[in-house]
N, C-alpha and C positions, 0 to 999 in steps of 0.2 A: 916859652914860646908860643903864640897864638896861633888858635886853630883856622885851615882855610876858610875861608865863607863857603858855604852850601847855595851853590845855586837850585832856589826850589822852583824853578820855572823847570829845569833839568829832570829832579827828582818827580813830578809832577806828570811828565811826559812820559819816564820810568814805567809809570806805572800800567800803560799799558803792553808792557812786556811780560810782565807777568800774569800770566794766560797758561792754560789749557787745553787738550783736546775737548770737546764736546764728550758727553757719556755716549754707548749706542744706543742708549733711549732718545735721544734727542734725532731719531732716524721718523719720528709717525709724533704725533700732536700729541695721545694720550698717554702712550708712554713718555716722554719728556715731562708732563706733569705731572704723573706720578714718583718720576725719579728725583726730581726737584722736590715737591712737595716730602716724599720718604727722608731726604736728606736735612732739609727746614728742622723737621722733629727733632731728628737726630742728635742735630746740633744742641737742641735745647734739652736731650737725654744725659745727653756726655756731660755737660756743661752742670747740671743738675747732679748728676751720682762722682760726680768732682768736687763740688761744693759738700757735699755729703762725706766724703770720706777725707777732707782735710779734718773734719771736726770741731777744728777752731776758731771756727769764724764765728761771729756776732747774727743772730738769725735777720737779725731787722736790715743790715747790712746786705746779707744773701738775699732777700726778697727786693730790695731794693735794687739791687743790680740784676734781679732775674726779670722784672716786672719791666726792666728798660731791653731787656734783650727781646722779653714777647713781645714788645713792641714793635720791636725790628722785623720780628717774625712774621708777626701780624700784617704787614706790609707785605714782606715778597712771600709770604703765601698768597693774597688776594693778587700780587703781581703775577703769579706764576700760574694762578687758573686767566686773568686777561691774555697773556702770552699764549695759553692754550687756546683762546677764544681768535688770536691773529692767525696762528699758524693752521689751525682746522679751516677758517677761509681763505686763507692762502691756496691751502690744497683744492677746496673746490671751486677757485678760479682757474688754478693749474687743469684741472681734470675738465673743465666746460670751455677754457679759451676757445678752443678749435670748433669749438661741436657748436655754438651761438650766435647770432648776427644780432639780439637784440640792441636793447639800452639795459641790460640788467647791469651791468660795472657804472655806470654812469655815476650810483652814489658816493663811490669809493672817490675820492676827491683827492690830486695828490698833484701838487707845486713841480714847473719844471724844475726847479734845483733841486727838488725831492729826489723824483723821478734820475735826475740826472746821476748820483749817489748809485742806482741800481741798473745802471744803463750795462754793466759787464755780466749782471747776472743773468741766470737759464730760469728764472720761475718770475711770471709776472703779477703770481701771486702775491710773492713775498714785496714786491715794489709796491702794489697795493696798498697793502694792509697796515705794515710794518712800520711807517708812520704816524698811521689813526691810535688817540686811545679808541678801548674798549669798557669804559668805564661808567655806562649808562646805558641801562637794563631795555627800557626803549628802544634808543635806538640802534641796539643791537640787533634787535629784535626787526627793525625796519632794514637794517643793513642783509641777514640773512632771509628776510621774504622775496626782498626782489633778490637778490645773490642764484636761490631756488625753487624761483617760480618759473611754471611753465610758459614756453616762448612766448612773445607780445603779449605778456598776459601778469596784471599786477602784482601776482602771488598770494596765495592763503595760508600759507607759513608757517609760522607760528612758533619759534624756538623756546619762550617764555610765557605761556599764557597768565590771562590774567581777567578775563573778562569774567563777569555774575556767572555765566555758564559752565565756565570751566572747571574741573576738581578742584575741590577746598587747597588738595597737599600742592597743586599748580599754583595757585593764588599765594599760598602761602610763601615756596620758594620764591616767586616773581620777590614780596617783599620784603624777604630776608635779603635777597641780592642787596635791595634798595638800600638797608641799614648798612649791608657790606660795602658799600662803596662807598658811603660817610662816613665808616671808620675809618676805611682807609684815606682817605681824606684829612682829618682830623691827626691824624698819627704823621702823615708826608707832610701837609703843606702849616700844621698848630704843632708839632713835634709832640702832639700826646694832650695838649690842651684844648678842652672842649670850653671853647669860647660861648658867650653870648647867642651870637647867631649858629654855632656849630648844635648848640640846647634846642634852640628851636624846630632846627631841621630831625634834629631827634626825635623829639616831641612831639611831631608830627609821624613820625615814622614808626614810631612804637606804641605810640594814643597813652604817653604815660611821664607824669615829668620827668626830667631830665635836669639835674643840678648844673650853675656854669656859673663863675669859672670853676674848673674843676682840671685835675690829671688823669689819664686815663691810666690805670694799672691793670692790664691783663693779667691772670693766672694763668698757671698751666693747662687746668682744665676749659680756661675760655679760650684758646689755642686750639685746644684738643679737640672743643667741641664745632670752632670753625675750618680748620683741616677737615673734621668729618663732612659736612656741610656742603663745603666745595668740593672732595672727593666725588660725593654721592652726585652734586649738582655737572661735574663731568661725567660723571659715567651719562647721566641721563642726556647730555649734549650730541654727546657721543653717537647712544642711539638714535637720537631722533632724526640727527644731522645724515649718518651714514645710511637710513633707512630711504629717507626723503633723497637727495642726491641721488642715491640706484632707484627710485623712482622716477626721477625725471631722468636717468642716462637712458631707462628704460623707452621711454614716452621718445626720447628724441631717434633711439635708434628703431621705431616703430611707424615714424614719420620719413624717413632713413635707411635703412638696414646697411648703405655701404658706406655710413657715415666713419665708423668705427668697430673691429672687431670687440663683437661683447664680451669672449673669453679673454681679453686683453686686459679691456676697463674692467673688467670685474675682479679681475686679480688687483689690480692696480686701489682701486679704494677696497679692497676687503686689507690689503695692508696696510692703507691708511688709515683705519680705523678699529681694526686687531680684531674683527668679528668675521665672518662670512656675511656677505653681502651677494645678490643677486641679482643681474643687470642683463632686460631680454631676455629670462629664463636660465641662462645660465649660469651658475653658480662658484663665484669665487675660489682661490685657495689663497689657504693662508701659508707664509711662508714657515718654513720650520723655526724652531724657537731657538 
């Protein structure tokens, strides 16, 4: 008896039913980033240990499969960091939305069709940030500079400094992040193949010869170092953004003390960024763990 045909369209639709609730850490940007990064690393370690326990697999085959998995995890780690940037920008917008009248949000371009799908949500920040990409260091700097500027000013805040006068560590972070974006591009758009055009871009970024065409095969140590870099970068971002937002709110409160309750807002930003921030001389309180 012939098997009944499978409705593939229906099966693909059913993928949307295979979901689970977000973890508790999803409530704040940095904790959400850390949870996802830890989960990704644990996937690698679990699979590696499982291969080791089997003991009968050919080493070359194991390495080939792990290289593919490493490439997938590389992309997910970078996307996790991009999501952090989106979520923290959205949190800043939600905090500032009712307290400013200038054009700081104009840099967040949203088409009507995109805005329509956010109509039922309660967060302006997600509506403005979710649909855009955050995979270019210069544009990320521009967005946060405008978002966290003093009222009716161009803004001086720089999330990722890269000027000659800036510390060498900051300039190196900027350059490394540019390389990370390009690695993601190669894995996502070329399935790991370093094309000739990719090699040219890599050559300019690393100032070293890069062979092409070649297939990128990241190692476990490569992924460990990438995760450490992104973890440290997320911590730096969280510290700089939280402090700058608190300073901006302090200035807004000084110009109009009736604008908001300093304690309430200090508690809110302290919760968002995960460390104590002070607004208008009032320290926020961290929620219990």
